[in-house]
PDBQT receptor file of N, H, CA, C and O in Angstrom, charges set to zero:
ATOM      1  N   MET A   1       1.057 -23.162 -48.022  1.00  0.00    +0.000 N 
ATOM      2  CA  MET A   1       0.913 -22.877 -46.611  1.00  0.00    +0.000 C 
ATOM      3  C   MET A   1      -0.194 -21.856 -46.390  1.00  0.00    +0.000 C 
ATOM      4  O   MET A   1      -0.419 -20.961 -47.206  1.00  0.00    +0.000 OA
ATOM      5  N   ASN A   2      -0.856 -22.014 -45.297  1.00  0.00    +0.000 N 
ATOM      6  H   ASN A   2      -0.674 -22.740 -44.635  1.00  0.00    +0.000 HD
ATOM      7  CA  ASN A   2      -1.873 -21.041 -44.912  1.00  0.00    +0.000 C 
ATOM      8  C   ASN A   2      -1.227 -19.940 -44.088  1.00  0.00    +0.000 C 
ATOM      9  O   ASN A   2      -0.574 -20.201 -43.077  1.00  0.00    +0.000 OA
ATOM     10  N   GLU A   3      -1.417 -18.714 -44.532  1.00  0.00    +0.000 N 
ATOM     11  H   GLU A   3      -1.947 -18.502 -45.353  1.00  0.00    +0.000 HD
ATOM     12  CA  GLU A   3      -0.860 -17.585 -43.796  1.00  0.00    +0.000 C 
ATOM     13  C   GLU A   3      -1.912 -17.026 -42.846  1.00  0.00    +0.000 C 
ATOM     14  O   GLU A   3      -3.074 -16.850 -43.212  1.00  0.00    +0.000 OA
ATOM     15  N   VAL A   4      -1.486 -16.757 -41.641  1.00  0.00    +0.000 N 
ATOM     16  H   VAL A   4      -0.542 -16.901 -41.344  1.00  0.00    +0.000 HD
ATOM     17  CA  VAL A   4      -2.374 -16.166 -40.657  1.00  0.00    +0.000 C 
ATOM     18  C   VAL A   4      -2.190 -14.658 -40.717  1.00  0.00    +0.000 C 
ATOM     19  O   VAL A   4      -1.093 -14.136 -40.520  1.00  0.00    +0.000 OA
ATOM     20  N   LYS A   5      -3.285 -13.979 -40.992  1.00  0.00    +0.000 N 
ATOM     21  H   LYS A   5      -4.176 -14.403 -41.152  1.00  0.00    +0.000 HD
ATOM     22  CA  LYS A   5      -3.215 -12.521 -41.064  1.00  0.00    +0.000 C 
ATOM     23  C   LYS A   5      -3.382 -11.950 -39.668  1.00  0.00    +0.000 C 
ATOM     24  O   LYS A   5      -4.260 -12.363 -38.911  1.00  0.00    +0.000 OA
ATOM     25  N   LYS A   6      -2.538 -11.008 -39.346  1.00  0.00    +0.000 N 
ATOM     26  H   LYS A   6      -1.825 -10.672 -39.961  1.00  0.00    +0.000 HD
ATOM     27  CA  LYS A   6      -2.635 -10.334 -38.060  1.00  0.00    +0.000 C 
ATOM     28  C   LYS A   6      -3.660  -9.214 -38.167  1.00  0.00    +0.000 C 
ATOM     29  O   LYS A   6      -3.658  -8.436 -39.120  1.00  0.00    +0.000 OA
ATOM     30  N   LYS A   7      -4.521  -9.152 -37.186  1.00  0.00    +0.000 N 
ATOM     31  H   LYS A   7      -4.522  -9.784 -36.411  1.00  0.00    +0.000 HD
ATOM     32  CA  LYS A   7      -5.483  -8.061 -37.136  1.00  0.00    +0.000 C 
ATOM     33  C   LYS A   7      -4.803  -6.858 -36.500  1.00  0.00    +0.000 C 
ATOM     34  O   LYS A   7      -4.180  -6.966 -35.443  1.00  0.00    +0.000 OA
ATOM     35  N   ARG A   8      -4.928  -5.733 -37.146  1.00  0.00    +0.000 N 
ATOM     36  H   ARG A   8      -5.433  -5.646 -38.005  1.00  0.00    +0.000 HD
ATOM     37  CA  ARG A   8      -4.337  -4.509 -36.608  1.00  0.00    +0.000 C 
ATOM     38  C   ARG A   8      -5.454  -3.588 -36.154  1.00  0.00    +0.000 C 
ATOM     39  O   ARG A   8      -6.484  -3.448 -36.812  1.00  0.00    +0.000 OA
ATOM     40  N   ARG A   9      -5.223  -2.975 -35.028  1.00  0.00    +0.000 N 
ATOM     41  H   ARG A   9      -4.386  -3.089 -34.493  1.00  0.00    +0.000 HD
ATOM     42  CA  ARG A   9      -6.206  -2.034 -34.505  1.00  0.00    +0.000 C 
ATOM     43  C   ARG A   9      -6.044  -0.688 -35.189  1.00  0.00    +0.000 C 
ATOM     44  O   ARG A   9      -4.939  -0.165 -35.333  1.00  0.00    +0.000 OA
ATOM     45  N   ILE A  10      -7.143  -0.164 -35.593  1.00  0.00    +0.000 N 
ATOM     46  H   ILE A  10      -8.040  -0.589 -35.476  1.00  0.00    +0.000 HD
ATOM     47  CA  ILE A  10      -7.138   1.185 -36.155  1.00  0.00    +0.000 C 
ATOM     48  C   ILE A  10      -7.832   2.074 -35.141  1.00  0.00    +0.000 C 
ATOM     49  O   ILE A  10      -9.038   1.962 -34.921  1.00  0.00    +0.000 OA
ATOM     50  N   GLY A  11      -7.069   2.948 -34.533  1.00  0.00    +0.000 N 
ATOM     51  H   GLY A  11      -6.089   3.039 -34.711  1.00  0.00    +0.000 HD
ATOM     52  CA  GLY A  11      -7.620   3.784 -33.470  1.00  0.00    +0.000 C 
ATOM     53  C   GLY A  11      -7.627   2.996 -32.170  1.00  0.00    +0.000 C 
ATOM     54  O   GLY A  11      -7.553   1.768 -32.168  1.00  0.00    +0.000 OA
ATOM     55  N   VAL A  12      -7.715   3.700 -31.104  1.00  0.00    +0.000 N 
ATOM     56  H   VAL A  12      -7.775   4.698 -31.105  1.00  0.00    +0.000 HD
ATOM     57  CA  VAL A  12      -7.711   3.062 -29.790  1.00  0.00    +0.000 C 
ATOM     58  C   VAL A  12      -8.988   3.466 -29.066  1.00  0.00    +0.000 C 
ATOM     59  O   VAL A  12      -9.311   4.648 -28.942  1.00  0.00    +0.000 OA
ATOM     60  N   VAL A  13      -9.690   2.474 -28.603  1.00  0.00    +0.000 N 
ATOM     61  H   VAL A  13      -9.428   1.514 -28.704  1.00  0.00    +0.000 HD
ATOM     62  CA  VAL A  13     -10.928   2.723 -27.879  1.00  0.00    +0.000 C 
ATOM     63  C   VAL A  13     -10.641   2.552 -26.396  1.00  0.00    +0.000 C 
ATOM     64  O   VAL A  13      -9.936   1.623 -26.000  1.00  0.00    +0.000 OA
ATOM     65  N   GLY A  14     -11.174   3.425 -25.592  1.00  0.00    +0.000 N 
ATOM     66  H   GLY A  14     -11.746   4.180 -25.913  1.00  0.00    +0.000 HD
ATOM     67  CA  GLY A  14     -10.962   3.303 -24.153  1.00  0.00    +0.000 C 
ATOM     68  C   GLY A  14     -10.221   4.487 -23.593  1.00  0.00    +0.000 C 
ATOM     69  O   GLY A  14     -10.458   5.632 -23.978  1.00  0.00    +0.000 OA
ATOM     70  N   ARG A  15      -9.331   4.201 -22.689  1.00  0.00    +0.000 N 
ATOM     71  H   ARG A  15      -9.138   3.271 -22.376  1.00  0.00    +0.000 HD
ATOM     72  CA  ARG A  15      -8.588   5.270 -22.018  1.00  0.00    +0.000 C 
ATOM     73  C   ARG A  15      -7.588   5.933 -22.956  1.00  0.00    +0.000 C 
ATOM     74  O   ARG A  15      -6.937   5.257 -23.753  1.00  0.00    +0.000 OA
ATOM     75  N   PRO A  16      -7.465   7.249 -22.864  1.00  0.00    +0.000 N 
ATOM     76  CA  PRO A  16      -6.459   7.932 -23.685  1.00  0.00    +0.000 C 
ATOM     77  C   PRO A  16      -5.055   7.648 -23.151  1.00  0.00    +0.000 C 
ATOM     78  O   PRO A  16      -4.872   7.351 -21.971  1.00  0.00    +0.000 OA
ATOM     79  N   ARG A  17      -4.079   7.746 -24.038  1.00  0.00    +0.000 N 
ATOM     80  H   ARG A  17      -4.229   7.987 -24.997  1.00  0.00    +0.000 HD
ATOM     81  CA  ARG A  17      -2.690   7.556 -23.614  1.00  0.00    +0.000 C 
ATOM     82  C   ARG A  17      -2.292   8.665 -22.659  1.00  0.00    +0.000 C 
ATOM     83  O   ARG A  17      -2.723   9.810 -22.790  1.00  0.00    +0.000 OA
ATOM     84  N   ILE A  18      -1.468   8.302 -21.704  1.00  0.00    +0.000 N 
ATOM     85  H   ILE A  18      -1.118   7.372 -21.597  1.00  0.00    +0.000 HD
ATOM     86  CA  ILE A  18      -0.978   9.316 -20.780  1.00  0.00    +0.000 C 
ATOM     87  C   ILE A  18       0.484   9.594 -21.086  1.00  0.00    +0.000 C 
ATOM     88  O   ILE A  18       1.191   8.738 -21.617  1.00  0.00    +0.000 OA
ATOM     89  N   THR A  19       0.921  10.771 -20.754  1.00  0.00    +0.000 N 
ATOM     90  H   THR A  19       0.346  11.467 -20.323  1.00  0.00    +0.000 HD
ATOM     91  CA  THR A  19       2.317  11.145 -20.985  1.00  0.00    +0.000 C 
ATOM     92  C   THR A  19       3.008  11.292 -19.640  1.00  0.00    +0.000 C 
ATOM     93  O   THR A  19       3.732  12.257 -19.397  1.00  0.00    +0.000 OA
ATOM     94  N   ALA A  20       2.775  10.330 -18.783  1.00  0.00    +0.000 N 
ATOM     95  H   ALA A  20       2.187   9.546 -18.980  1.00  0.00    +0.000 HD
ATOM     96  CA  ALA A  20       3.334  10.376 -17.442  1.00  0.00    +0.000 C 
ATOM     97  C   ALA A  20       3.694   8.965 -17.002  1.00  0.00    +0.000 C 
ATOM     98  O   ALA A  20       3.344   7.985 -17.660  1.00  0.00    +0.000 OA
ATOM     99  N   LYS A  21       4.381   8.881 -15.907  1.00  0.00    +0.000 N 
ATOM    100  H   LYS A  21       4.666   9.677 -15.373  1.00  0.00    +0.000 HD
ATOM    101  CA  LYS A  21       4.737   7.599 -15.321  1.00  0.00    +0.000 C 
ATOM    102  C   LYS A  21       4.384   7.666 -13.841  1.00  0.00    +0.000 C 
ATOM    103  O   LYS A  21       4.681   8.653 -13.169  1.00  0.00    +0.000 OA
ATOM    104  N   ALA A  22       3.760   6.628 -13.347  1.00  0.00    +0.000 N 
ATOM    105  H   ALA A  22       3.520   5.825 -13.893  1.00  0.00    +0.000 HD
ATOM    106  CA  ALA A  22       3.351   6.600 -11.940  1.00  0.00    +0.000 C 
ATOM    107  C   ALA A  22       4.500   6.089 -11.078  1.00  0.00    +0.000 C 
ATOM    108  O   ALA A  22       5.177   5.123 -11.430  1.00  0.00    +0.000 OA
ATOM    109  N   TYR A  23       4.704   6.743  -9.959  1.00  0.00    +0.000 N 
ATOM    110  H   TYR A  23       4.154   7.528  -9.673  1.00  0.00    +0.000 HD
ATOM    111  CA  TYR A  23       5.703   6.333  -8.979  1.00  0.00    +0.000 C 
ATOM    112  C   TYR A  23       5.003   6.098  -7.653  1.00  0.00    +0.000 C 
ATOM    113  O   TYR A  23       4.054   6.804  -7.313  1.00  0.00    +0.000 OA
ATOM    114  N   TYR A  24       5.457   5.131  -6.923  1.00  0.00    +0.000 N 
ATOM    115  H   TYR A  24       6.228   4.558  -7.199  1.00  0.00    +0.000 HD
ATOM    116  CA  TYR A  24       4.946   4.847  -5.591  1.00  0.00    +0.000 C 
ATOM    117  C   TYR A  24       6.041   5.207  -4.606  1.00  0.00    +0.000 C 
ATOM    118  O   TYR A  24       7.196   4.825  -4.794  1.00  0.00    +0.000 OA
ATOM    119  N   PHE A  25       5.690   5.938  -3.558  1.00  0.00    +0.000 N 
ATOM    120  H   PHE A  25       4.752   6.248  -3.406  1.00  0.00    +0.000 HD
ATOM    121  CA  PHE A  25       6.678   6.240  -2.536  1.00  0.00    +0.000 C 
ATOM    122  C   PHE A  25       5.987   6.311  -1.193  1.00  0.00    +0.000 C 
ATOM    123  O   PHE A  25       4.773   6.500  -1.113  1.00  0.00    +0.000 OA
ATOM    124  N   LYS A  26       6.758   6.162  -0.153  1.00  0.00    +0.000 N 
ATOM    125  H   LYS A  26       7.744   6.009  -0.218  1.00  0.00    +0.000 HD
ATOM    126  CA  LYS A  26       6.246   6.257   1.208  1.00  0.00    +0.000 C 
ATOM    127  C   LYS A  26       6.587   7.634   1.749  1.00  0.00    +0.000 C 
ATOM    128  O   LYS A  26       7.756   8.008   1.843  1.00  0.00    +0.000 OA
ATOM    129  N   ALA A  27       5.554   8.381   2.103  1.00  0.00    +0.000 N 
ATOM    130  H   ALA A  27       4.604   8.078   2.027  1.00  0.00    +0.000 HD
ATOM    131  CA  ALA A  27       5.755   9.722   2.651  1.00  0.00    +0.000 C 
ATOM    132  C   ALA A  27       6.104   9.616   4.132  1.00  0.00    +0.000 C 
ATOM    133  O   ALA A  27       5.550   8.784   4.851  1.00  0.00    +0.000 OA
ATOM    134  N   ASP A  28       7.018  10.457   4.576  1.00  0.00    +0.000 N 
ATOM    135  H   ASP A  28       7.468  11.133   3.992  1.00  0.00    +0.000 HD
ATOM    136  CA  ASP A  28       7.357  10.519   5.998  1.00  0.00    +0.000 C 
ATOM    137  C   ASP A  28       6.146  11.014   6.784  1.00  0.00    +0.000 C 
ATOM    138  O   ASP A  28       5.283  11.712   6.252  1.00  0.00    +0.000 OA
ATOM    139  N   LYS A  29       6.103  10.642   8.047  1.00  0.00    +0.000 N 
ATOM    140  H   LYS A  29       6.804  10.075   8.479  1.00  0.00    +0.000 HD
ATOM    141  CA  LYS A  29       4.954  10.982   8.896  1.00  0.00    +0.000 C 
ATOM    142  C   LYS A  29       4.681  12.479   8.942  1.00  0.00    +0.000 C 
ATOM    143  O   LYS A  29       3.525  12.901   8.958  1.00  0.00    +0.000 OA
ATOM    144  N   ASP A  30       5.743  13.286   8.965  1.00  0.00    +0.000 N 
ATOM    145  H   ASP A  30       6.683  12.944   8.952  1.00  0.00    +0.000 HD
ATOM    146  CA  ASP A  30       5.537  14.734   9.061  1.00  0.00    +0.000 C 
ATOM    147  C   ASP A  30       4.980  15.343   7.769  1.00  0.00    +0.000 C 
ATOM    148  O   ASP A  30       4.558  16.499   7.776  1.00  0.00    +0.000 OA
ATOM    149  N   LEU A  31       4.969  14.597   6.673  1.00  0.00    +0.000 N 
ATOM    150  H   LEU A  31       5.312  13.658   6.668  1.00  0.00    +0.000 HD
ATOM    151  CA  LEU A  31       4.448  15.103   5.404  1.00  0.00    +0.000 C 
ATOM    152  C   LEU A  31       3.010  14.672   5.129  1.00  0.00    +0.000 C 
ATOM    153  O   LEU A  31       2.344  15.259   4.277  1.00  0.00    +0.000 OA
ATOM    154  N   ILE A  32       2.530  13.672   5.828  1.00  0.00    +0.000 N 
ATOM    155  H   ILE A  32       3.071  13.195   6.521  1.00  0.00    +0.000 HD
ATOM    156  CA  ILE A  32       1.220  13.089   5.531  1.00  0.00    +0.000 C 
ATOM    157  C   ILE A  32       0.100  14.115   5.619  1.00  0.00    +0.000 C 
ATOM    158  O   ILE A  32      -0.720  14.212   4.706  1.00  0.00    +0.000 OA
ATOM    159  N   LYS A  33       0.056  14.875   6.695  1.00  0.00    +0.000 N 
ATOM    160  H   LYS A  33       0.722  14.796   7.436  1.00  0.00    +0.000 HD
ATOM    161  CA  LYS A  33      -1.018  15.852   6.880  1.00  0.00    +0.000 C 
ATOM    162  C   LYS A  33      -1.001  16.896   5.768  1.00  0.00    +0.000 C 
ATOM    163  O   LYS A  33      -2.049  17.248   5.226  1.00  0.00    +0.000 OA
ATOM    164  N   MET A  34       0.190  17.392   5.427  1.00  0.00    +0.000 N 
ATOM    165  H   MET A  34       1.041  17.107   5.867  1.00  0.00    +0.000 HD
ATOM    166  CA  MET A  34       0.313  18.402   4.384  1.00  0.00    +0.000 C 
ATOM    167  C   MET A  34      -0.148  17.842   3.034  1.00  0.00    +0.000 C 
ATOM    168  O   MET A  34      -0.859  18.525   2.297  1.00  0.00    +0.000 OA
ATOM    169  N   LEU A  35       0.244  16.624   2.707  1.00  0.00    +0.000 N 
ATOM    170  H   LEU A  35       0.822  16.069   3.306  1.00  0.00    +0.000 HD
ATOM    171  CA  LEU A  35      -0.159  16.019   1.440  1.00  0.00    +0.000 C 
ATOM    172  C   LEU A  35      -1.665  15.775   1.392  1.00  0.00    +0.000 C 
ATOM    173  O   LEU A  35      -2.299  16.002   0.362  1.00  0.00    +0.000 OA
ATOM    174  N   ASP A  36      -2.232  15.317   2.491  1.00  0.00    +0.000 N 
ATOM    175  H   ASP A  36      -1.716  15.133   3.328  1.00  0.00    +0.000 HD
ATOM    176  CA  ASP A  36      -3.670  15.047   2.535  1.00  0.00    +0.000 C 
ATOM    177  C   ASP A  36      -4.502  16.313   2.391  1.00  0.00    +0.000 C 
ATOM    178  O   ASP A  36      -5.649  16.245   1.948  1.00  0.00    +0.000 OA
ATOM    179  N   GLU A  37      -3.957  17.459   2.754  1.00  0.00    +0.000 N 
ATOM    180  H   GLU A  37      -3.026  17.515   3.114  1.00  0.00    +0.000 HD
ATOM    181  CA  GLU A  37      -4.687  18.726   2.664  1.00  0.00    +0.000 C 
ATOM    182  C   GLU A  37      -4.711  19.304   1.252  1.00  0.00    +0.000 C 
ATOM    183  O   GLU A  37      -5.437  20.264   0.992  1.00  0.00    +0.000 OA
ATOM    184  N   GLN A  38      -3.933  18.738   0.345  1.00  0.00    +0.000 N 
ATOM    185  H   GLN A  38      -3.343  17.959   0.556  1.00  0.00    +0.000 HD
ATOM    186  CA  GLN A  38      -3.854  19.268  -1.016  1.00  0.00    +0.000 C 
ATOM    187  C   GLN A  38      -5.061  18.821  -1.842  1.00  0.00    +0.000 C 
ATOM    188  O   GLN A  38      -5.487  17.668  -1.770  1.00  0.00    +0.000 OA
ATOM    189  N   ASP A  39      -5.605  19.759  -2.628  1.00  0.00    +0.000 N 
ATOM    190  H   ASP A  39      -5.259  20.695  -2.686  1.00  0.00    +0.000 HD
ATOM    191  CA  ASP A  39      -6.716  19.423  -3.526  1.00  0.00    +0.000 C 
ATOM    192  C   ASP A  39      -6.253  18.485  -4.635  1.00  0.00    +0.000 C 
ATOM    193  O   ASP A  39      -6.947  17.527  -4.980  1.00  0.00    +0.000 OA
ATOM    194  N   ASN A  40      -5.078  18.766  -5.191  1.00  0.00    +0.000 N 
ATOM    195  H   ASN A  40      -4.515  19.543  -4.912  1.00  0.00    +0.000 HD
ATOM    196  CA  ASN A  40      -4.529  17.941  -6.260  1.00  0.00    +0.000 C 
ATOM    197  C   ASN A  40      -3.121  17.518  -5.841  1.00  0.00    +0.000 C 
ATOM    198  O   ASN A  40      -2.152  18.245  -6.056  1.00  0.00    +0.000 OA
ATOM    199  N   ARG A  41      -3.029  16.357  -5.253  1.00  0.00    +0.000 N 
ATOM    200  H   ARG A  41      -3.817  15.767  -5.078  1.00  0.00    +0.000 HD
ATOM    201  CA  ARG A  41      -1.760  15.872  -4.704  1.00  0.00    +0.000 C 
ATOM    202  C   ARG A  41      -0.712  15.681  -5.801  1.00  0.00    +0.000 C 
ATOM    203  O   ARG A  41       0.460  16.001  -5.600  1.00  0.00    +0.000 OA
ATOM    204  N   ASN A  42      -1.126  15.162  -6.955  1.00  0.00    +0.000 N 
ATOM    205  H   ASN A  42      -2.078  14.901  -7.117  1.00  0.00    +0.000 HD
ATOM    206  CA  ASN A  42      -0.174  14.949  -8.047  1.00  0.00    +0.000 C 
ATOM    207  C   ASN A  42       0.456  16.260  -8.493  1.00  0.00    +0.000 C 
ATOM    208  O   ASN A  42       1.673  16.354  -8.654  1.00  0.00    +0.000 OA
ATOM    209  N   ARG A  43      -0.379  17.265  -8.690  1.00  0.00    +0.000 N 
ATOM    210  H   ARG A  43      -1.368  17.189  -8.559  1.00  0.00    +0.000 HD
ATOM    211  CA  ARG A  43       0.141  18.564  -9.127  1.00  0.00    +0.000 C 
ATOM    212  C   ARG A  43       1.086  19.145  -8.081  1.00  0.00    +0.000 C 
ATOM    213  O   ARG A  43       2.139  19.685  -8.421  1.00  0.00    +0.000 OA
ATOM    214  N   PHE A  44       0.709  19.035  -6.808  1.00  0.00    +0.000 N 
ATOM    215  H   PHE A  44      -0.146  18.596  -6.532  1.00  0.00    +0.000 HD
ATOM    216  CA  PHE A  44       1.534  19.556  -5.719  1.00  0.00    +0.000 C 
ATOM    217  C   PHE A  44       2.912  18.892  -5.718  1.00  0.00    +0.000 C 
ATOM    218  O   PHE A  44       3.932  19.575  -5.621  1.00  0.00    +0.000 OA
ATOM    219  N   ILE A  45       2.942  17.575  -5.824  1.00  0.00    +0.000 N 
ATOM    220  H   ILE A  45       2.113  17.020  -5.903  1.00  0.00    +0.000 HD
ATOM    221  CA  ILE A  45       4.216  16.843  -5.803  1.00  0.00    +0.000 C 
ATOM    222  C   ILE A  45       5.040  17.185  -7.038  1.00  0.00    +0.000 C 
ATOM    223  O   ILE A  45       6.245  17.409  -6.928  1.00  0.00    +0.000 OA
ATOM    224  N   ASN A  46       4.408  17.228  -8.215  1.00  0.00    +0.000 N 
ATOM    225  H   ASN A  46       3.429  17.046  -8.304  1.00  0.00    +0.000 HD
ATOM    226  CA  ASN A  46       5.135  17.574  -9.439  1.00  0.00    +0.000 C 
ATOM    227  C   ASN A  46       5.760  18.957  -9.346  1.00  0.00    +0.000 C 
ATOM    228  O   ASN A  46       6.919  19.140  -9.716  1.00  0.00    +0.000 OA
ATOM    229  N   GLU A  47       5.001  19.933  -8.856  1.00  0.00    +0.000 N 
ATOM    230  H   GLU A  47       4.059  19.784  -8.556  1.00  0.00    +0.000 HD
ATOM    231  CA  GLU A  47       5.532  21.294  -8.723  1.00  0.00    +0.000 C 
ATOM    232  C   GLU A  47       6.666  21.354  -7.705  1.00  0.00    +0.000 C 
ATOM    233  O   GLU A  47       7.640  22.079  -7.906  1.00  0.00    +0.000 OA
ATOM    234  N   ALA A  48       6.547  20.599  -6.615  1.00  0.00    +0.000 N 
ATOM    235  H   ALA A  48       5.756  20.010  -6.452  1.00  0.00    +0.000 HD
ATOM    236  CA  ALA A  48       7.609  20.585  -5.602  1.00  0.00    +0.000 C 
ATOM    237  C   ALA A  48       8.892  19.977  -6.169  1.00  0.00    +0.000 C 
ATOM    238  O   ALA A  48       9.985  20.476  -5.903  1.00  0.00    +0.000 OA
ATOM    239  N   VAL A  49       8.764  18.914  -6.940  1.00  0.00    +0.000 N 
ATOM    240  H   VAL A  49       7.875  18.509  -7.157  1.00  0.00    +0.000 HD
ATOM    241  CA  VAL A  49       9.944  18.274  -7.536  1.00  0.00    +0.000 C 
ATOM    242  C   VAL A  49      10.574  19.198  -8.571  1.00  0.00    +0.000 C 
ATOM    243  O   VAL A  49      11.798  19.325  -8.625  1.00  0.00    +0.000 OA
ATOM    244  N   ARG A  50       9.744  19.849  -9.400  1.00  0.00    +0.000 N 
ATOM    245  H   ARG A  50       8.750  19.746  -9.356  1.00  0.00    +0.000 HD
ATOM    246  CA  ARG A  50      10.279  20.802 -10.384  1.00  0.00    +0.000 C 
ATOM    247  C   ARG A  50      11.029  21.941  -9.709  1.00  0.00    +0.000 C 
ATOM    248  O   ARG A  50      12.127  22.307 -10.128  1.00  0.00    +0.000 OA
ATOM    249  N   GLU A  51      10.427  22.500  -8.660  1.00  0.00    +0.000 N 
ATOM    250  H   GLU A  51       9.535  22.203  -8.320  1.00  0.00    +0.000 HD
ATOM    251  CA  GLU A  51      11.056  23.605  -7.931  1.00  0.00    +0.000 C 
ATOM    252  C   GLU A  51      12.406  23.176  -7.361  1.00  0.00    +0.000 C 
ATOM    253  O   GLU A  51      13.385  23.915  -7.468  1.00  0.00    +0.000 OA
ATOM    254  N   LYS A  52      12.465  22.005  -6.765  1.00  0.00    +0.000 N 
ATOM    255  H   LYS A  52      11.669  21.405  -6.678  1.00  0.00    +0.000 HD
ATOM    256  CA  LYS A  52      13.714  21.484  -6.200  1.00  0.00    +0.000 C 
ATOM    257  C   LYS A  52      14.739  21.259  -7.315  1.00  0.00    +0.000 C 
ATOM    258  O   LYS A  52      15.917  21.574  -7.148  1.00  0.00    +0.000 OA
ATOM    259  N   GLY A  53      14.293  20.716  -8.447  1.00  0.00    +0.000 N 
ATOM    260  H   GLY A  53      13.336  20.460  -8.583  1.00  0.00    +0.000 HD
ATOM    261  CA  GLY A  53      15.192  20.477  -9.574  1.00  0.00    +0.000 C 
ATOM    262  C   GLY A  53      15.780  21.758 -10.136  1.00  0.00    +0.000 C 
ATOM    263  O   GLY A  53      16.967  21.816 -10.456  1.00  0.00    +0.000 OA
ATOM    264  N   LYS A  54      14.948  22.788 -10.255  1.00  0.00    +0.000 N 
ATOM    265  H   LYS A  54      13.984  22.741  -9.995  1.00  0.00    +0.000 HD
ATOM    266  CA  LYS A  54      15.438  24.081 -10.756  1.00  0.00    +0.000 C 
ATOM    267  C   LYS A  54      16.406  24.716  -9.770  1.00  0.00    +0.000 C 
ATOM    268  O   LYS A  54      17.435  25.266 -10.163  1.00  0.00    +0.000 OA
ATOM    269  N   ARG A  55      16.069  24.637  -8.487  1.00  0.00    +0.000 N 
ATOM    270  H   ARG A  55      15.233  24.190  -8.168  1.00  0.00    +0.000 HD
ATOM    271  CA  ARG A  55      16.915  25.246  -7.454  1.00  0.00    +0.000 C 
ATOM    272  C   ARG A  55      18.296  24.586  -7.422  1.00  0.00    +0.000 C 
ATOM    273  O   ARG A  55      19.306  25.256  -7.207  1.00  0.00    +0.000 OA
ATOM    274  N   GLU A  56      18.331  23.276  -7.637  1.00  0.00    +0.000 N 
ATOM    275  H   GLU A  56      17.511  22.732  -7.813  1.00  0.00    +0.000 HD
ATOM    276  CA  GLU A  56      19.610  22.561  -7.606  1.00  0.00    +0.000 C 
ATOM    277  C   GLU A  56      20.203  22.368  -9.000  1.00  0.00    +0.000 C 
ATOM    278  O   GLU A  56      21.173  21.632  -9.178  1.00  0.00    +0.000 OA
ATOM    279  N   LYS A  57      19.600  23.047  -9.994  1.00  0.00    +0.000 N 
ATOM    280  H   LYS A  57      18.812  23.645  -9.849  1.00  0.00    +0.000 HD
ATOM    281  CA  LYS A  57      20.075  23.025 -11.384  1.00  0.00    +0.000 C 
ATOM    282  C   LYS A  57      20.223  21.605 -11.925  1.00  0.00    +0.000 C 
ATOM    283  O   LYS A  57      21.241  21.257 -12.525  1.00  0.00    +0.000 OA
ATOM    284  N   LEU A  58      19.190  20.794 -11.703  1.00  0.00    +0.000 N 
ATOM    285  H   LEU A  58      18.364  21.077 -11.216  1.00  0.00    +0.000 HD
ATOM    286  CA  LEU A  58      19.188  19.425 -12.213  1.00  0.00    +0.000 C 
ATOM    287  C   LEU A  58      18.683  19.359 -13.649  1.00  0.00    +0.000 C 
ATOM    288  O   LEU A  58      18.943  18.400 -14.375  1.00  0.00    +0.000 OA
ATOM    289  N   PHE A  59      17.949  20.412 -14.045  1.00  0.00    +0.000 N 
ATOM    290  H   PHE A  59      17.738  21.192 -13.455  1.00  0.00    +0.000 HD
ATOM    291  CA  PHE A  59      17.518  20.520 -15.443  1.00  0.00    +0.000 C 
ATOM    292  C   PHE A  59      17.339  21.957 -15.828  1.00  0.00    +0.000 C 
ATOM    293  O   PHE A  59      16.979  22.250 -16.968  1.00  0.00    +0.000 OA
TER     294      PHE A  59
């Protein structure tokens, strides 16, 4: 029998791996202006979620 050899990639070319997961959500109308004013929206949302989690002892 002829065996088919699998080619394995050594190293990854292109985009680096990320250690995050993207979420999509709909912001309420009263939050849109505040979110749009942020220089780094991702950082702002992450910090807000962390703060809420710590305050409510979720982690």
